[in-house]
Kinemage of the C-alpha trace (Angstrom):
@kinemage 1
@onewidth
@group {chain A} dominant
@subgroup {mainchain}
@vectorlist {calphas} color= white
{ca met a 1} P 74.371 61.907 98.284
{ca phe a 2} L 76.326 59.760 100.729
{ca arg a 3} L 75.084 56.725 98.824
{ca ala a 4} L 76.856 58.060 95.726
{ca leu a 5} L 80.133 58.131 97.622
{ca phe a 6} L 79.988 54.413 98.286
{ca ser a 7} L 78.269 53.248 95.106
{ca arg a 8} L 80.038 55.211 92.338
{ca ser a 9} L 83.686 54.441 91.670
{ca glu a 10} L 84.501 57.848 90.144
{ca val a 11} L 83.085 59.634 93.205
{ca arg a 12} L 85.054 57.391 95.577
{ca leu a 13} L 88.193 58.030 93.534
{ca phe a 14} L 87.848 61.798 93.657
{ca phe a 15} L 86.989 61.810 97.352
{ca thr a 16} L 90.098 59.714 98.069
{ca ile a 17} L 92.257 62.163 96.104
{ca ser a 18} L 90.755 65.040 98.090
{ca val a 19} L 91.552 63.337 101.418
{ca leu a 20} L 95.142 62.808 100.261
{ca phe a 21} L 95.232 66.481 99.235
{ca phe a 22} L 94.502 67.599 102.802
{ca ile a 23} L 96.967 65.098 104.271
{ca cys a 24} L 99.559 66.558 101.915
{ca ile a 25} L 99.114 70.213 102.885
{ca his a 26} L 98.457 69.869 106.636
{ca ser a 27} L 100.165 66.721 107.996
{ca ile a 28} L 103.162 68.555 109.484
{ca asp a 29} L 101.434 71.723 110.721
{ca ala a 30} L 100.746 70.534 114.276
{ca phe a 31} L 104.387 69.604 114.896
{ca leu a 32} L 106.585 71.875 112.787
{ca ala a 33} L 106.646 75.067 114.925
{ca pro a 34} L 107.553 73.432 118.277
{ca met a 35} L 110.012 71.144 116.455
{ca leu a 36} L 111.885 74.085 114.944
{ca ile a 37} L 111.817 76.090 118.197
{ca ser a 38} L 113.294 73.125 120.086
{ca glu a 39} L 116.087 72.954 117.513
{ca gly a 40} L 117.069 76.547 118.271
{ca met a 41} L 115.490 78.387 115.366
{ca gln a 42} L 114.405 81.965 116.127
{ca pro a 43} L 110.622 82.394 116.687
{ca glu a 44} L 110.321 85.126 114.060
{ca val a 45} L 111.922 82.820 111.475
{ca val a 46} L 109.553 80.016 112.502
{ca gly a 47} L 106.635 82.428 112.072
{ca met a 48} L 107.799 83.260 108.544
{ca ile a 49} L 108.055 79.562 107.692
{ca met a 50} L 104.603 78.761 109.095
{ca gly a 51} L 103.124 81.713 107.196
{ca ala a 52} L 104.744 80.800 103.872
{ca ser a 53} L 101.810 78.644 102.773
{ca gly a 54} L 99.372 81.493 103.338
{ca leu a 55} L 101.574 83.907 101.406
{ca ala a 56} L 101.824 81.545 98.440
{ca thr a 57} L 98.085 80.996 98.465
{ca leu a 58} L 97.546 84.753 98.594
{ca phe a 59} L 99.328 85.329 95.300
{ca val a 60} L 98.196 82.208 93.444
{ca arg a 61} L 94.563 81.533 94.347
{ca phe a 62} L 92.858 84.409 92.520
{ca pro a 63} L 94.760 83.943 89.218
{ca ile a 64} L 93.998 80.229 89.331
{ca gly a 65} L 90.313 81.033 89.823
{ca ile a 66} L 90.375 83.187 86.686
{ca leu a 67} L 92.461 80.869 84.506
{ca ser a 68} L 90.437 77.820 85.496
{ca asp a 69} L 87.377 79.404 83.934
{ca val a 70} L 89.237 79.675 80.616
{ca val a 71} L 91.524 76.651 80.347
{ca lys a 72} L 89.710 73.478 79.376
{ca ser a 73} L 91.737 71.170 81.623
{ca arg a 74} L 91.634 71.948 85.336
{ca lys a 75} L 93.235 68.607 86.088
{ca ile a 76} L 96.623 69.789 84.857
{ca phe a 77} L 96.663 72.572 87.484
{ca ile a 78} L 96.005 69.983 90.188
{ca gln a 79} L 98.741 67.666 88.934
{ca val a 80} L 101.368 70.401 88.726
{ca ser a 81} L 100.500 71.617 92.221
{ca leu a 82} L 100.943 68.100 93.655
{ca leu a 83} L 104.442 67.875 92.181
{ca leu a 84} L 105.678 70.761 94.336
{ca pro a 85} L 105.398 69.215 97.855
{ca leu a 86} L 106.485 65.914 96.366
{ca val a 87} L 109.849 67.540 95.575
{ca thr a 88} L 110.296 70.212 98.248
{ca trp a 89} L 109.707 68.215 101.461
{ca pro a 90} L 112.437 65.611 100.736
{ca ile a 91} L 114.789 68.544 100.070
{ca ala a 92} L 113.808 70.055 103.432
{ca trp a 93} L 114.482 66.704 105.103
{ca tyr a 94} L 117.910 66.367 103.457
{ca glu a 95} L 118.927 69.992 104.137
{ca pro a 96} L 116.653 71.403 106.894
{ca thr a 97} L 117.438 75.112 106.657
{ca ala a 98} L 115.106 78.085 106.975
{ca ile a 99} L 115.121 78.500 103.194
{ca thr a 100} L 114.266 74.891 102.316
{ca leu a 101} L 111.538 74.736 104.968
{ca tyr a 102} L 110.121 78.039 103.749
{ca leu a 103} L 109.989 76.711 100.179
{ca ala a 104} L 108.336 73.481 101.343
{ca lys a 105} L 105.598 75.374 103.187
{ca ala a 106} L 105.183 77.716 100.208
{ca ala a 107} L 104.701 74.636 98.021
{ca asp a 108} L 101.933 73.526 100.389
{ca gly a 109} L 100.314 76.931 99.901
{ca phe a 110} L 100.469 76.680 96.124
{ca thr a 111} L 98.881 73.242 96.311
{ca ala a 112} L 96.203 74.492 98.726
{ca ala a 113} L 95.278 77.253 96.272
{ca thr a 114} L 93.923 74.654 93.842
{ca trp a 115} L 91.168 73.487 96.206
{ca val a 116} L 88.560 75.514 94.328
{ca leu a 117} L 89.344 73.383 91.251
{ca tyr a 118} L 88.570 70.209 93.176
{ca asn a 119} L 85.090 71.548 93.915
{ca ile a 120} L 84.494 72.536 90.294
{ca leu a 121} L 85.576 69.134 88.981
{ca phe a 122} L 83.659 67.196 91.610
{ca ile a 123} L 80.272 68.796 90.978
{ca arg a 124} L 80.510 67.705 87.320
{ca tyr a 125} L 79.820 64.155 88.481
{ca phe a 126} L 76.340 65.193 89.657
{ca asp a 127} L 73.250 66.862 88.272
{ca arg a 128} L 73.235 70.632 88.459
{ca lys a 129} L 70.527 70.643 91.114
{ca asp a 130} L 72.738 68.462 93.334
{ca ala a 131} L 75.756 70.797 93.165
{ca pro a 132} L 75.364 72.286 96.700
{ca ala a 133} L 75.062 68.814 98.209
{ca ala a 134} L 78.093 67.654 96.211
{ca val a 135} L 80.193 70.534 97.571
{ca ala a 136} L 79.075 69.672 101.106
{ca leu a 137} L 80.011 66.034 100.535
{ca leu a 138} L 83.469 66.955 99.281
{ca ala a 139} L 83.958 69.327 102.232
{ca leu a 140} L 84.098 66.260 104.479
{ca ala a 141} L 87.446 65.423 102.906
{ca gly a 142} L 88.982 68.399 104.741
{ca pro a 143} L 88.423 67.335 108.368
{ca leu a 144} L 89.044 63.685 107.490
{ca gly a 145} L 92.291 64.423 105.664
{ca val a 146} L 93.684 66.719 108.364
{ca phe a 147} L 92.694 64.219 111.071
{ca leu a 148} L 94.452 61.358 109.292
{ca gly a 149} L 97.470 63.541 108.550
{ca asn a 150} L 97.787 64.503 112.228
{ca cys a 151} L 97.473 60.893 113.367
{ca ile a 152} L 99.952 59.526 110.832
{ca gly a 153} L 102.443 62.343 111.383
{ca gly a 154} L 102.145 62.174 115.170
{ca thr a 155} L 102.624 58.400 115.218
{ca leu a 156} L 105.714 58.511 113.009
{ca ile a 157} L 107.271 61.370 114.973
{ca his a 158} L 106.543 59.682 118.310
{ca phe a 159} L 107.924 56.234 117.463
{ca phe a 160} L 110.587 57.171 114.926
{ca asp a 161} L 112.709 60.203 114.082
{ca lys a 162} L 110.883 63.555 114.204
{ca ser a 163} L 112.041 64.580 110.723
{ca ile a 164} L 110.309 61.561 109.186
{ca gly a 165} L 107.103 63.576 109.406
{ca tyr a 166} L 108.321 65.562 106.409
{ca phe a 167} L 107.702 62.558 104.172
{ca val a 168} L 103.994 62.263 105.001
{ca ser a 169} L 103.247 65.225 102.760
{ca ser a 170} L 105.352 63.847 99.905
{ca val a 171} L 103.865 60.354 100.044
{ca ala a 172} L 100.312 61.744 100.125
{ca ala a 173} L 101.120 64.015 97.162
{ca leu a 174} L 102.566 61.082 95.196
{ca leu a 175} L 99.543 58.867 95.818
{ca ala a 176} L 97.154 61.687 94.893
{ca leu a 177} L 99.137 62.469 91.740
{ca ile a 178} L 99.005 58.845 90.585
{ca leu a 179} L 95.263 58.681 91.182
{ca thr a 180} L 94.599 61.929 89.263
{ca phe a 181} L 95.452 60.174 86.001
{ca arg a 182} L 92.254 58.154 86.464
{ca ile a 183} L 90.051 61.255 86.793
{ca lys a 184} L 87.541 61.740 84.000
{ca glu a 185} L 87.349 65.415 83.184
{ca phe a 186} L 84.236 66.808 81.516
{ca his a 187} L 84.712 69.639 79.035
{ca asp a 188} L 82.039 72.081 77.972
{ca ala a 189} L 83.771 74.416 75.523
{ca ala a 190} L 80.495 76.019 74.444
{ca gln a 191} L 79.992 77.515 77.912
{ca ala a 192} L 83.619 78.364 78.657
{ca pro a 193} L 84.046 82.157 78.992
{ca ser a 194} L 86.835 84.009 77.225
{ca leu a 195} L 89.850 85.370 79.087
{ca lys a 196} L 88.620 88.910 78.414
{ca ala a 197} L 85.238 88.110 79.953
{ca cys a 198} L 86.922 86.598 83.021
{ca ile a 199} L 89.164 89.635 83.469
{ca thr a 200} L 86.139 91.934 83.153
{ca ser a 201} L 84.332 89.886 85.786
{ca ala a 202} L 87.412 89.998 88.020
{ca lys a 203} L 87.547 93.796 87.797
{ca arg a 204} L 83.873 93.974 88.733
{ca gln a 205} L 84.504 91.774 91.775
{ca leu a 206} L 87.517 93.848 92.827
{ca gly a 207} L 85.312 96.949 92.812
{ca asp a 208} L 82.663 95.429 95.096
{ca pro a 209} L 83.278 96.771 98.646
{ca ser a 210} L 81.099 94.089 100.241
{ca val a 211} L 83.536 91.368 99.138
{ca trp a 212} L 86.407 93.231 100.767
{ca ile a 213} L 84.538 93.788 104.030
{ca ile a 214} L 83.588 90.123 104.295
{ca gly a 215} L 87.058 89.033 103.229
{ca leu a 216} L 88.831 91.219 105.791
{ca leu a 217} L 86.651 89.916 108.616
{ca ala a 218} L 87.268 86.351 107.436
{ca thr a 219} L 90.988 87.224 107.514
{ca ile a 220} L 90.760 87.945 111.241
{ca val a 221} L 88.675 84.836 111.880
{ca ile a 222} L 91.093 82.522 110.051
{ca leu a 223} L 94.119 84.283 111.549
{ca val a 224} L 93.109 82.941 114.962
{ca pro a 225} L 93.637 79.190 114.341
{ca phe a 226} L 96.749 79.729 112.220
{ca ala a 227} L 98.257 81.903 114.973
{ca thr a 228} L 97.183 79.750 117.920
{ca arg a 229} L 96.417 76.172 116.878
{ca asp a 230} L 99.355 75.955 114.447
{ca thr a 231} L 101.889 78.277 116.116
{ca leu a 232} L 101.482 79.515 119.707
{ca thr a 233} L 99.540 76.664 121.332
{ca pro a 234} L 101.850 73.819 120.196
{ca ile a 235} L 104.857 75.843 121.406
{ca tyr a 236} L 103.166 76.574 124.739
{ca ala a 237} L 102.060 72.950 125.148
{ca gln a 238} L 105.613 71.765 124.475
{ca gln a 239} L 106.875 74.157 127.150
{ca leu a 240} L 104.473 72.400 129.516
{ca gly a 241} L 106.018 69.041 128.581
{ca ala a 242} L 103.678 67.913 125.788
{ca lys a 243} L 104.975 65.308 123.338
{ca ala a 244} L 103.859 64.461 119.798
{ca gly a 245} L 100.797 62.525 120.978
{ca ile a 246} L 99.421 65.483 122.929
{ca leu a 247} L 100.131 67.874 120.050
{ca thr a 248} L 98.197 65.519 117.760
{ca leu a 249} L 95.269 65.448 120.178
{ca leu a 250} L 95.241 69.243 120.478
{ca ser a 251} L 95.078 69.695 116.722
{ca asn a 252} L 92.459 66.995 116.266
{ca leu a 253} L 90.211 68.402 119.003
{ca his a 254} L 90.175 71.739 117.193
{ca leu a 255} L 89.424 69.922 113.938
{ca ile a 256} L 86.615 67.725 115.286
{ca phe a 257} L 84.739 70.592 116.903
{ca tyr a 258} L 85.289 72.769 113.839
{ca ala a 259} L 83.588 70.101 111.710
{ca leu a 260} L 80.760 69.802 114.265
{ca ala a 261} L 80.104 73.547 114.150
{ca ile a 262} L 80.060 73.553 110.344
{ca ala a 263} L 77.465 70.773 110.391
{ca met a 264} L 75.292 72.642 112.925
{ca cys a 265} L 75.364 76.007 111.169
{ca ser a 266} L 72.787 75.313 108.476
{ca ser a 267} L 70.605 73.003 110.557
{ca val a 268} L 70.615 74.875 113.891
{ca phe a 269} L 72.463 78.181 114.160
{ca tyr a 270} L 71.337 79.871 110.934
{ca lys a 271} L 67.695 79.038 111.625
{ca arg a 272} L 67.779 80.023 115.283
{ca trp a 273} L 70.060 83.060 115.279
{ca gly a 274} L 70.571 84.120 111.678
{ca leu a 275} L 73.891 84.822 109.989
{ca ala a 276} L 75.016 87.953 111.847
{ca lys a 277} L 74.355 86.652 115.356
{ca thr a 278} L 75.944 83.275 114.555
{ca ala a 279} L 79.130 84.996 113.400
{ca val a 280} L 79.273 87.382 116.382
{ca ile a 281} L 78.788 84.562 118.899
{ca gly a 282} L 81.446 82.502 117.131
{ca ile a 283} L 83.965 85.364 117.160
{ca leu a 284} L 83.342 86.115 120.842
{ca leu a 285} L 83.901 82.437 121.651
{ca gln a 286} L 87.138 82.663 119.668
{ca leu a 287} L 88.151 85.509 121.959
{ca val a 288} L 87.440 83.452 125.092
{ca ser a 289} L 89.256 80.368 123.798
{ca thr a 290} L 92.279 82.475 122.827
{ca ile a 291} L 92.941 84.710 125.831
{ca gly a 292} L 92.306 81.858 128.264
{ca val a 293} L 95.268 79.730 127.144
{ca pro a 294} L 98.234 81.733 128.544
{ca phe a 295} L 96.530 82.047 131.937
{ca thr a 296} L 96.515 78.316 132.640
{ca ser a 297} L 99.103 75.550 132.820
{ca asn a 298} L 96.482 72.802 133.079
{ca ile a 299} L 96.710 70.752 129.907
{ca tyr a 300} L 93.117 69.511 130.305
{ca leu a 301} L 91.825 73.072 130.397
{ca ile a 302} L 93.880 73.781 127.289
{ca tyr a 303} L 92.130 70.796 125.677
{ca leu a 304} L 88.795 72.428 126.509
{ca leu a 305} L 89.845 75.831 125.181
{ca gln a 306} L 91.186 74.228 121.998
{ca ser a 307} L 87.831 72.497 121.476
{ca val a 308} L 85.966 75.777 121.991
{ca gly a 309} L 88.384 77.408 119.561
{ca gly a 310} L 87.606 74.875 116.858
{ca phe a 311} L 83.861 75.127 117.389
{ca ser a 312} L 83.859 78.921 117.386
{ca phe a 313} L 86.024 79.076 114.265
{ca gly a 314} L 83.545 76.809 112.462
{ca met a 315} L 80.619 79.027 113.468
{ca ala a 316} L 82.219 82.279 112.345
{ca phe a 317} L 83.987 81.098 109.214
{ca ala a 318} L 80.937 79.267 107.860
{ca val a 319} L 78.978 82.526 107.946
{ca phe a 320} L 81.555 84.453 105.942
{ca met a 321} L 81.860 81.622 103.440
{ca ser a 322} L 78.087 81.786 102.969
{ca leu a 323} L 78.052 85.572 102.680
{ca ser a 324} L 80.827 85.567 100.072
{ca val a 325} L 78.580 84.164 97.324
{ca val a 326} L 75.191 85.393 98.474
{ca asn a 327} L 73.447 87.350 95.709
{ca thr a 328} L 76.105 86.502 93.134
{ca val a 329} L 75.170 85.383 89.635
{ca glu a 330} L 76.214 81.852 88.767
{ca asp a 331} L 78.853 82.731 86.163
{ca glu a 332} L 80.695 84.960 88.649
{ca gln a 333} L 80.665 82.695 91.698
{ca ser a 334} L 84.019 81.079 90.891
{ca thr a 335} L 85.753 84.448 90.481
{ca arg a 336} L 84.149 85.926 93.607
{ca met a 337} L 85.041 82.874 95.681
{ca gly a 338} L 88.597 83.102 94.350
{ca leu a 339} L 88.839 86.754 95.407
{ca phe a 340} L 87.316 86.038 98.813
{ca gln a 341} L 89.744 83.178 99.425
{ca thr a 342} L 92.644 85.349 98.285
{ca ile a 343} L 91.742 88.063 100.796
{ca tyr a 344} L 91.423 85.743 103.780
{ca ser a 345} L 94.699 84.043 102.824
{ca cys a 346} L 96.299 87.152 104.342
{ca gly a 347} L 95.294 85.798 107.749
{ca met a 348} L 96.950 82.458 107.025
{ca phe a 349} L 100.191 84.342 106.379
{ca ala a 350} L 99.948 87.185 108.890
{ca gly a 351} L 98.908 85.038 111.871
{ca pro a 352} L 102.070 82.923 112.220
{ca val a 353} L 104.349 85.812 111.216
{ca leu a 354} L 102.903 88.225 113.793
{ca met a 355} L 103.008 85.574 116.516
{ca gly a 356} L 106.622 84.765 115.702
{ca leu a 357} L 107.594 88.420 115.980
{ca met a 358} L 105.727 88.907 119.261
{ca leu a 359} L 107.145 85.695 120.694
{ca gln a 360} L 110.635 86.838 119.713
{ca his a 361} L 110.459 90.431 120.924
{ca ile a 362} L 107.775 90.453 123.670
{ca asn a 363} L 106.379 87.198 125.069
{ca leu a 364} L 103.932 84.402 124.317
{ca ser a 365} L 101.022 85.927 126.251
{ca ser a 366} L 101.150 89.124 124.204
{ca gly a 367} L 100.335 87.164 121.062
{ca tyr a 368} L 97.186 85.705 122.590
{ca leu a 369} L 96.062 89.093 123.913
{ca phe a 370} L 96.659 90.757 120.544
{ca ile a 371} L 94.439 88.185 118.866
{ca gly a 372} L 91.779 88.829 121.509
{ca val a 373} L 91.726 92.523 120.556
{ca leu a 374} L 91.340 91.622 116.870
{ca cys a 375} L 88.405 89.359 117.754
{ca leu a 376} L 86.654 92.234 119.530
{ca ile a 377} L 87.075 94.440 116.458
{ca ala a 378} L 85.763 91.713 114.153
{ca ala a 379} L 82.715 91.095 116.345
{ca ala a 380} L 81.862 94.810 116.275
{ca leu a 381} L 82.186 95.055 112.487
{ca thr a 382} L 80.312 91.861 111.567
{ca pro a 383} L 76.808 93.470 111.485
{ca leu a 384} L 78.200 96.013 108.998
{ca ala a 385} L 79.384 93.175 106.778
{ca val a 386} L 75.949 91.569 106.755
{ca arg a 387} L 74.400 94.950 105.985
{ca ser a 388} L 76.750 95.366 103.016
{ca val a 389} L 75.472 92.094 101.574
{ca asn a 390} L 71.893 93.247 102.059
{ca gln a 391} L 72.688 96.449 100.187
{ca arg a 392} L 74.124 94.337 97.388
{ca gln a 393} L 70.854 92.442 97.391
{ca ile a 394} L 68.892 95.692 96.993
{ca lys a 395} L 71.132 96.723 94.121
{ca his a 396} L 70.564 93.394 92.409
{ca ser a 397} L 66.832 93.752 92.825
{ca glu a 398} L 66.964 96.629 90.366
{ca thr a 399} L 68.221 94.342 87.602
{ca asn a 400} L 66.550 91.619 85.595
{ca arg a 401} L 68.427 88.983 87.575
{ca glu a 402} L 66.552 89.641 90.846
{ca ala a 403} L 64.586 86.432 91.092
{ca lys a 404} L 67.477 84.224 90.083
{ca asp a 405} L 69.947 85.822 92.508
{ca leu a 406} L 67.642 85.836 95.504
{ca leu a 407} L 66.660 82.217 94.943
{ca ala a 408} L 70.291 81.158 94.601
{ca ala a 409} L 71.238 83.050 97.754
{ca gln a 410} L 68.450 81.506 99.797
{ca glu a 411} L 69.276 78.009 98.577
{ca tyr a 412} L 72.933 78.521 99.452
{ca ile a 413} L 72.170 79.681 102.979
{ca asn a 414} L 69.760 76.814 103.530
{ca lys a 415} L 72.244 74.199 102.352
{ca ala a 416} L 75.553 75.715 103.480
C-alpha cells in the first residue's frame, strides 16, 4: 500500500491534498487561544471562538454524509469547503474581532466536516478488498498535516508578526483547491442510492441507541484534547513564559504520541487487551495526564503529561472509531460514520467553551479537574458501550446478513 503512494501519481496527488487539508484546519490551533488572551480578550469569548469549528462540524457533517451518497460529484463539496477558510482568515487578519475570528474558525469546522468525503474518494483508487488499507494510508495525512501546520505556523509567529499565522490556513486551502481540479472522480450511478433511501437509512441510524452511547463516550474522549491541548495548556504554558516554539512542541508531542497509539492499537492493544480494556486504560491515562498539569510548573513535566495525553487519546478514540461501524452493513457505513462523527463533534465545541467559562469565572485548575471527573464517568460507562455493540451483533445474527456483518466487523477490528 505504501508503494502505491510513491508509485502512482493520482494517489500522491490526493495524499498531498489531504495533508494540505489538515494544515488548513489546524495550523493556528496551538497558538490562537494564548494569542487572544494576551491581547486582552475575555476567556469565555476565546472559548467560544475555539469551539466554533466543532459547532459548525456538528451541524454540517451528518447532512454532508447523507447528500454525498446521493450527489454524483463529491469533489464539489470539497472545493466549496476549501473556499471558506481561503476567504475568512484574511478577513480575520484585516479586522481581528471576536466575530471575524469566530467565522474563520467556523469555516475551519465546515471544511473539516468534509473529511469523510476524502476517504470515500480515495478508496476508489484501489480495489475493494484494499479499502481498509487505503483508509489507513490516508489517515497518515492527519498527523503529518497537523505537524507541518504547527511547525510552519510556529516558525512564522516566532520570527515574524504573530498575526501572520492566520495566512497559513488560507495558503494551504488555496493550494489544495488548485490541486483538486486534477482529481479524477469515479462515478457509479447504478449503485447510487436515492435520497429517500438515504433518509430512511439515516432514520434507522438515529434510532440505534448503541450509536448514541458510543458517540457520547467519544464526545468526552475528544473533549479532552480540545479543552486542554488547544485551550487550557497553551494558556497555562504561556503564563509560565512559553513562547511560540514551546507551544509548537507541546502540540506536536501530543500529535506524535497520538499517532503512535493509533498504530499500536490494532497490532498490540486490541490483541492483548481487547477493545473495552484498551479504551478504559486510555481514558484513565487521559485522566492522569489532565489533572497533573495544574499541579506542576515544570515545563518538562508538562511535556511528559502532554505526551501521555496524546497517547491515551489515541488509545481511547481508536476504540470508539472501530466500534462505530462494527456490525454495520456496507451500504449504511457512510451514514453511521456521519452520525457518529456528528455526535462527537459536540466535544470539539463544548470543550473549549466550557474551559473558557471556567477560566473566566473560576480558575484554570477547575477546568482540568472537571475534565478529570468526566474521564472517570467515561471509563465507568465504556464496558456498557461495548456490550451495546455486542447486543447489536446478536440482533444482526437473526437476519440473513449475519455472516457478512460479522466478517466485516472482524476485518475492521483487525485492520483498524
